[in-house]
All heavy atoms as an XYZ file, in Angstrom:
974
protein
N      66.730    104.200    105.721
C      68.143    104.430    105.948
C      68.334    104.954    107.360
O      67.483    105.663    107.883
C      68.705    105.440    104.953
C      70.128    105.748    105.256
S      70.964    107.086    104.378
C      70.126    107.303    102.904
N      69.448    104.630    107.941
C      69.793    105.114    109.271
C      70.487    106.467    109.133
O      71.695    106.545    108.912
C      70.691    104.114    109.976
C      70.047    102.767    110.190
C      71.015    101.813    110.865
C      70.385    100.461    111.057
N      71.309     99.517    111.668
N      69.701    107.522    109.273
C      70.230    108.875    109.098
C      71.314    109.183    110.119
O      72.308    109.833    109.801
C      69.083    109.906    109.202
O      68.077    109.552    108.263
C      69.575    111.296    108.916
N      71.124    108.708    111.342
C      72.120    108.930    112.396
C      73.470    108.328    112.003
O      74.513    108.976    112.151
C      71.611    108.319    113.708
C      72.563    108.435    114.876
C      71.969    107.829    116.138
C      71.850    106.331    115.965
N      71.529    105.600    117.199
N      73.442    107.113    111.467
C      74.681    106.475    111.018
C      75.316    107.246    109.873
O      76.530    107.443    109.836
C      74.421    105.038    110.566
C      74.138    104.102    111.706
O      73.497    104.482    112.681
N      74.577    102.877    111.586
N      74.476    107.658    108.919
C      74.967    108.402    107.763
C      75.684    109.672    108.199
O      76.799    109.950    107.751
C      73.820    108.747    106.816
C      74.183    109.665    105.648
C      75.056    108.923    104.646
C      72.937    110.206    104.983
N      75.059    110.432    109.068
C      75.653    111.697    109.502
C      76.913    111.482    110.339
O      77.931    112.130    110.121
C      74.629    112.533    110.264
C      73.467    113.053    109.420
C      72.446    113.767    110.307
C      73.966    113.968    108.326
N      76.852    110.560    111.295
C      78.022    110.323    112.163
C      79.200    109.777    111.365
O      80.332    110.270    111.484
C      77.650    109.369    113.296
N      78.953    108.764    110.541
C      80.035    108.161    109.756
C      80.547    109.139    108.705
O      81.760    109.244    108.484
C      79.549    106.866    109.109
N      79.632    109.863    108.059
C      80.037    110.827    107.037
C      80.869    111.959    107.595
O      81.884    112.347    107.007
N      80.469    112.493    108.740
C      81.238    113.591    109.353
C      82.585    113.077    109.864
O      83.615    113.739    109.695
C      80.415    114.268    110.472
C      81.275    115.214    111.286
C      79.222    115.009    109.875
N      82.596    111.881    110.466
C      83.873    111.310    110.924
C      84.817    111.115    109.742
O      86.014    111.451    109.813
C      83.638    109.980    111.646
N      84.289    110.598    108.648
C      85.100    110.422    107.445
C      85.593    111.745    106.893
O      86.737    111.861    106.449
N      84.750    112.763    106.935
C      85.136    114.088    106.441
C      86.277    114.673    107.257
O      87.234    115.225    106.700
C      83.936    115.032    106.473
N      86.201    114.554    108.566
C      87.254    115.094    109.430
C      88.573    114.369    109.174
O      89.629    115.000    109.033
C      86.843    115.001    110.922
C      88.013    115.308    111.843
C      85.667    115.941    111.201
N      88.513    113.047    109.068
C      89.730    112.266    108.793
C      90.303    112.639    107.431
O      91.511    112.865    107.290
C      89.429    110.752    108.879
C      90.560    109.922    108.288
C      89.164    110.358    110.314
N      89.451    112.755    106.415
C      89.908    113.104    105.078
C      90.522    114.493    105.056
O      91.561    114.713    104.422
C      88.737    113.003    104.098
C      89.183    113.052    102.670
O      89.179    114.118    102.062
N      89.558    111.913    102.123
N      89.920    115.432    105.747
C      90.434    116.802    105.825
C      91.822    116.824    106.476
O      92.755    117.445    105.957
C      89.460    117.660    106.624
C      89.845    119.112    106.732
C      89.537    120.006    105.711
C      90.509    119.596    107.849
C      89.876    121.348    105.803
C      90.854    120.939    107.946
C      90.533    121.804    106.928
O      90.876    123.127    107.018
N      91.956    116.117    107.592
C      93.248    116.086    108.292
C      94.315    115.370    107.465
O      95.474    115.812    107.419
C      93.092    115.437    109.662
C      92.242    116.228    110.662
C      92.010    115.415    111.928
C      92.866    117.576    110.971
N      93.953    114.283    106.799
C      94.911    113.592    105.936
C      95.336    114.476    104.771
O      96.511    114.485    104.390
C      94.309    112.290    105.407
C      94.171    111.143    106.406
C      93.364    110.009    105.794
C      95.529    110.654    106.868
N      94.395    115.209    104.213
C      94.724    116.135    103.129
C      95.696    117.201    103.593
O      96.631    117.563    102.865
N      95.494    117.704    104.791
C      96.397    118.706    105.364
C      97.801    118.114    105.529
O      98.801    118.750    105.174
C      95.846    119.200    106.700
C      96.762    120.088    107.451
C      97.277    121.290    107.051
C      97.294    119.845    108.755
N      98.090    121.809    108.035
C      98.121    120.941    109.093
C      97.150    118.805    109.674
C      98.792    121.014    110.296
C      97.813    118.900    110.879
C      98.631    120.001    111.177
N      97.877    116.880    106.046
C      99.185    116.240    106.245
C      99.856    115.947    104.895
O     101.020    116.310    104.680
C      99.051    114.947    107.074
C     100.350    114.147    107.068
C      98.641    115.271    108.504
N      99.128    115.312    103.974
C      99.727    114.916    102.698
C      99.992    116.104    101.774
O     101.099    116.295    101.298
C      98.850    113.902    101.969
C      98.855    112.526    102.580
C      97.781    111.674    102.380
C      99.899    112.063    103.345
C      97.767    110.399    102.927
C      99.902    110.797    103.901
C      98.825    109.968    103.686
N      98.941    116.886    101.500
C      99.062    117.967    100.523
C      99.632    119.254    101.115
O     100.282    120.020    100.419
C      97.700    118.263     99.871
C      97.202    117.131     99.029
C      96.226    116.263     99.510
C      97.694    116.923     97.754
C      95.758    115.213     98.738
C      97.235    115.877     96.972
C      96.269    115.025     97.476
O      95.816    113.986     96.705
N      99.394    119.471    102.396
C      99.852    120.710    103.016
C     101.216    120.624    103.664
O     101.857    121.650    103.895
N     101.670    119.407    103.979
C     102.955    119.273    104.665
C     103.929    118.359    103.905
O     104.976    118.809    103.472
C     102.729    118.747    106.088
C     102.016    119.773    106.957
S     101.512    119.246    108.615
C     102.674    118.044    109.123
N     103.578    117.088    103.738
C     104.528    116.120    103.187
C     104.843    116.344    101.705
O     105.990    116.190    101.291
C     104.005    114.691    103.392
C     103.847    114.231    104.841
C     103.258    112.831    104.890
C     105.191    114.272    105.561
N     103.833    116.671    100.913
C     104.030    116.838     99.473
C     103.693    118.262     99.042
O     103.242    118.499     97.921
C     103.176    115.820     98.701
C     103.558    114.403     98.996
C     102.859    113.664     99.938
C     104.638    113.818     98.364
C     103.216    112.353    100.231
C     105.002    112.512     98.641
C     104.295    111.780     99.586
N     103.960    119.194     99.916
C     103.635    120.606     99.693
C     104.249    121.146     98.400
O     103.620    121.910     97.676
C     104.125    121.414    100.894
C     103.749    122.843    100.881
C     104.242    123.501    102.162
C     103.753    124.913    102.250
N     104.142    125.540    103.511
N     105.465    120.738     98.110
C     106.164    121.251     96.933
C     105.745    120.569     95.632
O     106.124    121.010     94.555
C     107.678    121.113     97.122
C     108.181    121.938     98.298
O     107.557    122.971     98.613
O     109.194    121.544     98.898
N     104.950    119.516     95.728
C     104.540    118.774     94.533
C     103.239    119.282     93.916
O     102.930    118.946     92.782
C     104.363    117.298     94.880
O     105.583    116.765     95.342
N     102.478    120.064     94.684
C     101.175    120.535     94.221
C     101.031    122.026     94.492
O     101.571    122.531     95.476
C     100.038    119.796     94.957
C     100.042    118.320     94.731
C     100.595    117.465     95.668
C      99.500    117.774     93.585
C     100.602    116.096     95.478
C      99.504    116.401     93.375
C     100.051    115.573     94.323
N     100.252    122.720     93.655
C      99.983    124.129     93.943
C      99.195    124.247     95.248
O      98.321    123.433     95.522
C      99.136    124.601     92.753
C      98.953    123.442     91.862
C      99.628    122.256     92.441
N      99.510    125.244     96.039
C      98.844    125.442     97.328
C      97.696    126.443     97.183
O      97.816    127.421     96.454
C      99.849    125.939     98.371
C     100.954    124.955     98.682
C     100.418    123.658     99.249
O      99.725    123.646    100.252
N     100.707    122.549     98.578
N      96.593    126.187     97.895
C      95.480    127.147     97.840
C      95.838    128.426     98.577
O      96.778    128.467     99.376
C      94.349    126.404     98.549
C      95.037    125.463     99.474
C      96.314    125.064     98.764
N      95.077    129.456     98.303
C      95.266    130.710     99.023
C      94.981    130.487    100.503
O      94.123    129.702    100.858
C      94.298    131.766     98.490
C      94.501    132.113     97.044
C      93.414    133.052     96.545
O      92.690    133.645     97.359
O      93.290    133.162     95.325
N      95.709    131.185    101.348
C      95.494    131.094    102.786
C      94.338    132.004    103.175
O      94.525    133.172    103.484
C      96.766    131.484    103.548
C      97.908    130.514    103.391
C      97.653    129.186    104.067
O      96.954    129.140    105.096
O      98.156    128.179    103.548
N      93.137    131.470    103.112
C      91.979    132.246    103.531
C      90.956    131.309    104.140
O      90.946    130.111    103.860
C      91.368    133.003    102.353
O      90.686    132.116    101.502
N      90.107    131.870    104.958
C      89.055    131.070    105.565
C      88.118    130.487    104.527
O      87.604    129.382    104.684
N      87.891    131.206    103.445
C      86.985    130.738    102.398
C      87.519    129.484    101.722
O      86.784    128.536    101.510
C      86.755    131.843    101.362
C      85.801    131.480    100.254
C      84.344    131.381    100.714
O      83.995    131.825    101.802
N      83.520    130.797     99.889
N      88.810    129.447    101.385
C      89.338    128.265    100.708
C      89.365    127.064    101.653
O      89.087    125.944    101.229
C      90.721    128.530    100.123
O      91.653    128.806    101.129
N      89.675    127.271    102.929
C      89.663    126.165    103.888
C      88.243    125.639    104.086
O      88.029    124.431    104.211
C      90.281    126.589    105.214
C      91.784    126.874    105.177
C      92.274    127.348    106.533
C      92.551    125.650    104.720
N      87.265    126.551    104.087
C      85.872    126.134    104.197
C      85.473    125.293    102.985
O      84.844    124.241    103.131
C      84.953    127.353    104.321
C      83.456    127.054    104.269
C      83.039    126.200    105.459
C      82.665    128.349    104.213
N      85.852    125.720    101.806
C      85.511    124.975    100.597
C      86.198    123.607    100.575
O      85.607    122.614    100.138
C      85.884    125.766     99.336
C      85.068    127.011     99.116
S      83.317    126.642     98.965
C      82.661    127.615    100.299
N      87.436    123.548    101.051
C      88.138    122.265    101.139
C      87.402    121.342    102.104
O      87.173    120.167    101.821
C      89.610    122.460    101.552
C      90.379    123.134    100.410
C      90.255    121.129    101.938
C      91.768    123.597    100.788
N      86.984    121.884    103.255
C      86.250    121.051    104.211
C      84.913    120.603    103.626
O      84.501    119.450    103.811
C      86.026    121.749    105.555
C      85.311    120.851    106.524
C      85.980    119.804    107.136
C      83.958    121.015    106.771
C      85.315    118.934    107.989
C      83.284    120.156    107.623
C      83.963    119.110    108.242
N      84.218    121.496    102.930
C      82.943    121.099    102.318
C      83.145    119.999    101.275
O      82.308    119.098    101.138
C      82.247    122.314    101.711
C      81.683    123.312    102.723
C      81.108    124.530    102.007
C      80.645    122.667    103.625
N      84.254    120.044    100.549
C      84.580    118.962     99.623
C      84.808    117.650    100.368
O      84.322    116.595     99.944
N      85.523    117.715    101.478
C      85.762    116.522    102.294
C      84.452    115.997    102.878
O      84.230    114.780    102.939
C      86.756    116.827    103.414
S      88.422    117.192    102.839
N      83.577    116.905    103.295
C      82.281    116.509    103.833
C      81.441    115.831    102.758
O      80.788    114.808    103.010
C      81.551    117.728    104.405
C      80.201    117.466    105.054
C      80.330    116.510    106.230
C      79.569    118.779    105.490
N      81.487    116.365    101.553
C      80.753    115.750    100.445
C      81.243    114.327    100.197
O      80.440    113.394    100.055
C      80.907    116.601     99.168
O      80.421    117.912     99.434
C      80.156    115.993     98.004
N      82.560    114.140    100.155
C      83.104    112.798     99.942
C      82.751    111.872    101.104
O      82.378    110.717    100.893
C      84.625    112.848     99.747
C      85.283    111.487     99.492
C      84.831    110.915     98.151
C      86.789    111.601     99.537
N      82.864    112.361    102.338
C      82.528    111.536    103.505
C      81.078    111.087    103.486
O      80.772    109.913    103.731
N      80.167    111.998    103.185
C      78.750    111.639    103.118
C      78.455    110.711    101.932
O      77.637    109.794    102.042
C      77.892    112.898    103.045
C      77.870    113.743    104.325
C      77.173    115.076    104.066
C      77.223    112.993    105.481
N      79.133    110.942    100.822
C      78.970    110.084     99.639
C      79.389    108.648     99.959
O      78.652    107.692     99.685
C      79.790    110.660     98.480
C      79.804    109.822     97.233
C      78.641    109.554     96.531
C      81.001    109.330     96.734
C      78.665    108.789     95.363
C      81.028    108.579     95.572
C      79.860    108.303     94.884
N      80.563    108.499    100.555
C      81.038    107.160    100.909
C      80.116    106.531    101.959
O      79.772    105.347    101.849
C      82.468    107.211    101.438
C      83.519    107.425    100.401
S      85.143    107.506    101.202
C      86.094    106.547    100.079
N      79.737    107.306    102.960
C      78.854    106.774    104.003
C      77.529    106.319    103.404
O      76.998    105.267    103.782
C      78.632    107.815    105.093
N      76.993    107.077    102.476
C      75.738    106.695    101.830
C      75.884    105.359    101.092
O      75.044    104.471    101.229
C      75.288    107.785    100.847
C      73.968    107.478    100.196
C      72.773    107.745    100.852
C      73.911    106.896     98.933
C      71.557    107.449    100.265
C      72.703    106.598     98.337
C      71.526    106.871     99.011
O      70.326    106.566     98.423
N      76.955    105.228    100.334
C      77.194    103.973     99.615
C      77.355    102.826    100.601
O      76.752    101.755    100.436
C      78.434    104.089     98.703
C      78.154    105.049     97.549
C      78.849    102.713     98.170
C      79.382    105.410     96.740
N      78.148    103.043    101.636
C      78.419    101.978    102.607
C      77.145    101.553    103.331
O      76.916    100.356    103.554
C      79.436    102.445    103.647
C      80.851    102.574    103.155
C      81.173    102.563    101.801
C      81.875    102.736    104.061
C      82.480    102.703    101.370
C      83.192    102.870    103.643
C      83.494    102.855    102.292
N      76.313    102.503    103.730
C      75.143    102.204    104.548
C      73.956    101.761    103.697
O      73.304    100.760    103.996
C      74.780    103.429    105.415
C      75.889    103.689    106.435
C      73.436    103.243    106.108
C      75.846    105.054    107.084
N      73.671    102.488    102.643
C      72.466    102.249    101.856
C      72.611    101.094    100.874
O      71.676    100.329    100.695
C      72.083    103.526    101.101
C      70.761    103.463    100.391
C      69.569    103.361    101.332
O      69.665    103.692    102.512
N      68.455    102.890    100.823
N      73.755    100.960    100.242
C      73.885     99.985     99.169
C      74.759     98.785     99.516
O      74.491     97.677     99.066
C      74.461    100.651     97.913
C      73.541    101.638     97.286
C      72.184    101.672     97.380
C      73.913    102.730     96.462
N      71.695    102.734     96.673
C      72.719    103.396     96.091
C      75.113    103.227     96.008
C      72.717    104.523     95.279
C      75.110    104.345     95.194
C      73.921    104.984     94.834
N      75.820     99.001    100.258
C      76.803     97.928    100.423
C      76.812     97.290    101.811
O      77.483     96.286    102.012
C      78.207     98.451    100.093
N      76.099     97.865    102.764
C      76.063     97.361    104.145
C      77.471     97.110    104.704
O      77.755     96.067    105.276
C      75.206     96.081    104.262
C      73.723     96.307    104.069
C      73.325     96.466    102.611
O      73.781     95.717    101.758
N      72.502     97.442    102.320
N      78.348     98.075    104.509
C      79.720     97.971    104.997
C      79.756     98.476    106.431
O      79.361     99.604    106.717
C      80.688     98.765    104.104
C      80.765     98.108    102.725
C      82.067     98.877    104.752
C      81.566     98.883    101.704
N      80.233     97.627    107.325
C      80.246     97.996    108.740
C      81.517     97.554    109.454
O      81.526     97.379    110.664
C      79.018     97.413    109.441
O      79.001     96.009    109.296
N      82.595     97.371    108.693
C      83.892     97.064    109.307
C      84.959     97.964    108.696
O      84.822     98.432    107.556
C      84.310     95.592    109.088
O      84.576     95.385    107.699
C      83.246     94.624    109.582
N      86.012     98.177    109.451
C      87.108     98.994    108.963
C      87.808     98.383    107.761
O      88.162     99.090    106.816
N      87.972     97.072    107.769
C      88.678     96.404    106.668
C      87.911     96.519    105.352
O      88.482     96.901    104.321
C      88.909     94.917    107.001
O      89.644     94.836    108.216
C      89.669     94.211    105.899
N      86.635     96.210    105.393
C      85.820     96.308    104.182
C      85.683     97.762    103.747
O      85.702     98.073    102.556
C      84.435     95.683    104.414
O      84.604     94.374    104.950
C      83.647     95.588    103.127
N      85.573     98.661    104.729
C      85.503    100.089    104.426
C      86.770    100.582    103.746
O      86.708    101.402    102.819
N      87.913    100.092    104.199
C      89.183    100.500    103.592
C      89.265    100.048    102.135
O      89.682    100.817    101.261
C      90.360     99.931    104.389
N      88.849     98.825    101.872
C      88.886     98.311    100.498
C      87.948     99.111     99.596
O      88.333     99.532     98.502
C      88.508     96.835    100.474
C      89.531     95.931    101.114
C      89.034     94.503    101.170
C      89.989     93.614    101.950
N      89.451     92.245    102.093
N      86.733     99.312    100.052
C      85.757    100.058     99.242
C      86.181    101.512     99.089
O      86.058    102.096     98.008
C      84.371     99.970     99.882
N      86.698    102.114    100.156
C      87.161    103.502    100.091
C      88.302    103.676     99.100
O      88.356    104.674     98.372
N      89.196    102.714     99.050
C      90.310    102.786     98.099
C      89.808    102.716     96.656
O      90.254    103.484     95.803
C      91.302    101.650     98.372
N      88.865    101.827     96.392
C      88.330    101.685     95.031
C      87.557    102.935     94.616
O      87.746    103.462     93.512
C      87.450    100.417     94.911
C      86.721    100.382     93.584
C      88.294     99.167     95.093
N      86.692    103.417     95.495
C      85.932    104.636     95.189
C      86.887    105.791     94.925
O      86.737    106.537     93.953
C      84.954    104.970     96.339
C      83.831    103.939     96.403
C      84.386    106.384     96.183
C      82.989    104.019     97.663
N      87.886    105.939     95.773
C      88.833    107.045     95.625
C      89.685    106.916     94.369
O      90.043    107.926     93.768
C      89.733    107.140     96.858
O      88.959    107.521     97.965
N      90.002    105.697     93.977
C      90.744    105.499     92.726
C      89.971    106.090     91.553
O      90.520    106.862     90.758
C      91.018    104.013     92.490
C      91.614    103.663     91.125
C      93.019    104.247     90.981
C      91.626    102.156     90.928
N      88.696    105.759     91.462
C      87.898    106.251     90.336
C      87.639    107.750     90.419
O      87.669    108.448     89.402
C      86.593    105.463     90.210
C      86.806    104.087     89.667
C      86.707    102.979     90.484
C      87.131    103.893     88.333
C      86.923    101.698     89.990
C      87.349    102.624     87.820
C      87.246    101.517     88.654
N      87.409    108.261     91.630
C      87.212    109.706     91.795
C      88.492    110.458     91.413
O      88.450    111.476     90.724
C      86.780    110.054     93.236
C      86.832    111.551     93.497
C      85.376    109.523     93.518
N      89.641    109.954     91.855
C      90.916    110.603     91.546
C      91.191    110.588     90.051
O      91.607    111.606     89.480
C      92.059    109.923     92.303
N      90.985    109.458     89.411
C      91.206    109.385     87.961
C      90.266    110.329     87.217
O      90.683    111.042     86.300
C      91.034    107.949     87.461
C      92.140    106.979     87.867
C      91.750    105.547     87.507
C      93.466    107.362     87.242
N      89.009    110.353     87.598
C      88.037    111.253     86.987
C      88.513    112.701     87.097
O      88.595    113.421     86.101
C      86.683    111.066     87.682
C      85.678    112.145     87.385
C      84.936    112.129     86.206
C      85.460    113.187     88.287
C      84.010    113.116     85.935
C      84.542    114.175     88.017
C      83.820    114.139     86.836
O      82.906    115.125     86.566
N      88.847    113.105     88.308
C      89.272    114.482     88.549
C      90.581    114.801     87.826
O      90.707    115.839     87.177
C      89.421    114.721     90.057
C      89.945    116.071     90.396
C      89.120    117.189     90.357
C      91.278    116.245     90.750
C      89.610    118.447     90.664
C      91.766    117.499     91.054
C      90.936    118.611     91.011
N      91.550    113.922     87.937
C      92.876    114.209     87.385
C      92.906    114.196     85.860
O      93.664    114.959     85.255
C      93.915    113.242     87.954
C      94.263    113.574     89.399
O      94.180    114.763     89.775
O      94.621    112.658     90.152
N      92.090    113.369     85.222
C      92.010    113.422     83.761
C      91.481    114.773     83.305
O      91.962    115.350     82.331
C      91.141    112.298     83.206
C      91.815    110.947     83.230
C      91.075    109.803     83.469
C      93.176    110.812     83.012
C      91.681    108.553     83.492
C      93.802    109.571     83.025
C      93.035    108.440     83.265
N      90.496    115.300     84.027
C      89.994    116.631     83.693
C      91.051    117.690     83.959
O      91.177    118.649     83.187
C      88.707    116.947     84.458
C      87.481    116.417     83.785
C      86.980    115.176     84.126
C      86.841    117.145     82.802
C      85.860    114.668     83.497
C      85.715    116.658     82.160
C      85.220    115.405     82.515
N      91.815    117.541     85.026
C      92.884    118.498     85.315
C      93.931    118.493     84.205
O      94.412    119.550     83.797
C      93.540    118.199     86.662
C      92.688    118.559     87.852
C      92.438    120.048     87.916
O      93.331    120.871     87.716
N      91.196    120.415     88.181
N      94.290    117.313     83.723
C      95.249    117.221     82.619
C      94.716    117.915     81.369
O      95.475    118.565     80.636
C      95.562    115.759     82.287
C      96.635    115.093     83.121
C      96.667    113.596     82.857
C      97.993    115.706     82.862
N      93.425    117.784     81.125
C      92.832    118.385     79.932
C      92.705    119.893     80.043
O      92.829    120.606     79.048
C      91.454    117.773     79.681
N      92.471    120.403     81.239
C      92.124    121.813     81.404
C      93.238    122.703     81.950
O      93.160    123.920     81.829
C      90.932    121.943     82.361
C      89.738    121.155     81.929
S      89.078    121.844     80.431
C      87.365    121.536     80.647
N      94.244    122.120     82.570
C      95.265    122.919     83.248
C      96.641    122.526     82.720
O      97.127    121.428     82.981
C      95.173    122.694     84.764
C      96.061    123.619     85.544
O      97.002    124.206     85.023
N      95.771    123.734     86.826
N      97.287    123.432     82.007
C      98.582    123.117     81.389
C      99.699    122.941     82.414
O     100.748    122.404     82.074
C      98.957    124.220     80.398
O      99.086    125.462     81.060
N      99.489    123.356     83.655
C     100.515    123.208     84.687
C     100.531    121.812     85.306
O     101.477    121.451     85.993
C     100.306    124.254     85.783
C     100.501    125.677     85.289
C     100.215    126.706     86.371
O     100.131    126.333     87.557
O     100.078    127.877     86.015
N      99.490    121.036     85.077
C      99.398    119.698     85.649
C     100.238    118.739     84.812
O     100.139    118.719     83.586
C      97.926    119.229     85.714
C      97.836    117.783     86.178
C      97.121    120.133     86.631
N     101.053    117.944     85.485
C     101.919    116.980     84.813
C     101.459    115.548     85.102
O     100.691    115.312     86.040
C     103.375    117.129     85.289
O     103.434    116.762     86.678
C     103.884    118.553     85.091
N     101.958    114.608     84.317
C     101.640    113.206     84.559
C     102.173    112.739     85.918
O     101.554    111.898     86.573
C     102.197    112.323     83.430
C     101.461    112.501     82.130
C     102.043    113.174     81.058
C     100.173    111.999     81.969
C     101.367    113.340     79.862
C      99.485    112.165     80.769
C     100.084    112.839     79.728
O      99.409    113.003     78.545
N     103.309    113.293     86.333
C     103.866    112.938     87.632
C     102.943    113.404     88.755
O     102.741    112.689     89.745
C     105.270    113.542     87.812
C     106.323    112.937     86.924
C     106.292    113.481     85.497
O     105.637    114.481     85.184
N     106.995    112.809     84.601
N     102.393    114.611     88.610
C     101.447    115.111     89.607
C     100.212    114.219     89.674
O      99.721    113.916     90.766
C     101.025    116.551     89.281
C     102.111    117.578     89.500
S     101.684    119.202     88.838
C     100.325    119.673     89.870
N      99.734    113.810     88.514
C      98.554    112.952     88.465
C      98.852    111.614     89.139
O      98.058    111.124     89.952
C      98.087    112.748     87.010
C      97.073    111.610     86.902
C      97.503    114.042     86.466
N      99.980    111.017     88.821
C     100.344    109.741     89.440
C     100.423    109.830     90.947
O      99.872    108.980     91.667
N     101.089    110.871     91.436
C     101.204    111.054     92.881
C      99.841    111.319     93.500
O      99.507    110.773     94.558
C     102.173    112.199     93.195
C     102.385    112.527     94.673
C     102.902    111.307     95.444
C     103.338    113.710     94.812
N      99.035    112.137     92.846
C      97.716    112.452     93.373
C      96.836    111.205     93.463
O      96.143    111.009     94.465
C      97.032    113.516     92.517
C      95.729    113.986     93.115
O      95.732    114.400     94.299
O      94.700    113.941     92.417
N      96.880    110.365     92.456
C      96.070    109.142     92.482
C      96.508    108.250     93.643
O      95.669    107.733     94.393
C      96.148    108.391     91.132
C      95.544    106.996     91.235
C      95.441    109.199     90.048
N      97.801    108.099     93.831
C      98.300    107.280     94.949
C      97.850    107.865     96.285
O      97.341    107.137     97.152
C      99.836    107.159     94.894
C     100.250    106.308     93.688
C     100.387    106.566     96.187
C     101.729    106.381     93.359
N      98.016    109.166     96.458
C      97.617    109.802     97.720
C      96.119    109.683     97.955
O      95.668    109.411     99.078
C      98.042    111.269     97.744
C      99.544    111.541     97.774
C      99.816    113.041     97.722
C     100.183    110.911     98.999
N      95.342    109.875     96.896
C      93.884    109.775     97.041
C      93.442    108.355     97.407
O      92.513    108.178     98.193
C      93.198    110.225     95.750
C      93.255    111.711     95.510
S      92.183    112.635     96.612
C      90.593    112.137     96.004
N      94.087    107.354     96.851
C      93.745    105.971     97.190
C      94.073    105.687     98.653
O      93.271    105.090     99.378
C      94.441    104.971     96.233
C      94.327    103.543     96.742
C      93.859    105.083     94.834
N      95.236    106.138     99.105
C      95.612    105.944    100.512
C      94.635    106.685    101.428
O      94.128    106.119    102.412
C      97.064    106.400    100.760
C      97.394    106.429    102.247
C      98.037    105.498    100.010
N      94.363    107.946    101.108
C      93.426    108.720    101.919
C      92.034    108.098    101.892
O      91.348    108.043    102.927
C      93.358    110.166    101.412
C      94.594    110.971    101.708
S      94.609    112.611    100.922
C      93.078    113.310    101.480
N      91.610    107.617    100.724
C      90.293    106.991    100.612
C      90.195    105.708    101.410
O      89.151    105.416    102.006
N      91.271    104.940    101.437
C      91.265    103.702    102.223
C      91.131    104.010    103.714
O      90.339    103.375    104.422
C      92.535    102.896    101.948
N      91.884    104.989    104.185
C      91.814    105.342    105.605
C      90.452    105.952    105.934
O      89.832    105.608    106.954
C      92.971    106.287    105.987
C      94.311    105.572    105.803
C      92.813    106.789    107.421
C      95.529    106.477    105.863
N      89.979    106.840    105.083
C      88.665    107.447    105.285
C      87.571    106.371    105.267
O      86.685    106.361    106.126
C      88.390    108.504    104.200
O      89.403    109.510    104.273
C      87.025    109.144    104.360
N      87.643    105.464    104.313
C      86.664    104.375    104.245
C      86.706    103.472    105.456
O      85.663    103.009    105.934
N      87.902    103.221    105.979
C      88.032    102.403    107.183
C      87.313    103.059    108.364
O      86.606    102.401    109.131
C      89.501    102.149    107.514
N      87.503    104.366    108.484
C      86.848    105.105    109.579
C      85.330    105.077    109.400
O      84.581    104.815    110.354
C      87.379    106.549    109.661
C      86.530    107.401    110.587
C      88.828    106.542    110.104
N      84.862    105.323    108.198
C      83.418    105.327    107.939
C      82.817    103.939    108.222
O      81.785    103.835    108.885
C      83.128    105.787    106.497
C      83.487    107.263    106.338
C      81.668    105.535    106.134
C      83.459    107.771    104.915
N      83.471    102.900    107.748
C      82.985    101.555    108.001
C      82.964    101.207    109.487
O      82.000    100.636    109.992
N      84.031    101.584    110.185
C      84.108    101.291    111.618
C      83.051    102.058    112.405
O      82.400    101.495    113.292
C      85.505    101.616    112.142
N      82.863    103.336    112.092
C      81.846    104.123    112.796
C      80.457    103.547    112.523
O      79.640    103.407    113.439
C      81.922    105.619    112.389
C      80.711    106.384    112.890
C      83.207    106.246    112.909
N      80.196    103.192    111.285
C      78.903    102.597    110.964
C      78.693    101.304    111.720
O      77.612    101.042    112.250
C      78.787    102.356    109.446
C      77.428    101.824    109.069
O      76.408    102.241    109.590
N      77.425    100.889    108.136
N      79.731    100.470    111.829
C      79.630     99.206    112.557
C      79.403     99.404    114.039
O      78.645     98.655    114.671
N      80.050    100.406    114.621
C      79.901    100.672    116.055
C      78.494    101.164    116.392
O      78.007    100.952    117.497
C      80.915    101.715    116.524
C      82.350    101.265    116.459
C      82.673    100.310    117.563
C      84.154     99.982    117.502
N      84.461     98.732    118.129
N      77.852    101.844    115.444
C      76.543    102.410    115.711
C      75.422    101.398    115.500
O      74.281    101.663    115.862
C      76.324    103.642    114.845
C      77.317    104.752    115.162
S      76.931    106.270    114.368
C      75.508    106.767    115.320
N      75.793    100.270    114.891
C      74.822     99.191    114.713
C      73.768     99.520    113.800
O      72.766     99.618    113.500
């Protein structure tokens, strides 16, 4: 495996995912979702979650799927994010009485959009690094 590609594409994807999450969940749809506490610890954990997803997608793209274009990365990122969002949100519905079906629907849509953009970046970075 190309470790350099994995790290560069994964970190690039993590940064994009983190910034998109800030725009979507922290600004545009702030009133639709509960907000995390304003602390360095919660922001660090959010970034580590984004880093985990970025590295996960990069690993799939590089090791298994040989994805090296933005277009293919966007398609794969959207599909991966759809399943991750459904997995997470079904558990949220089961465990948290404050979560509504409307929140789940919006979250799935946002996650698919964010996953497509994140996947596009990961695919493009991987392609540029050869």
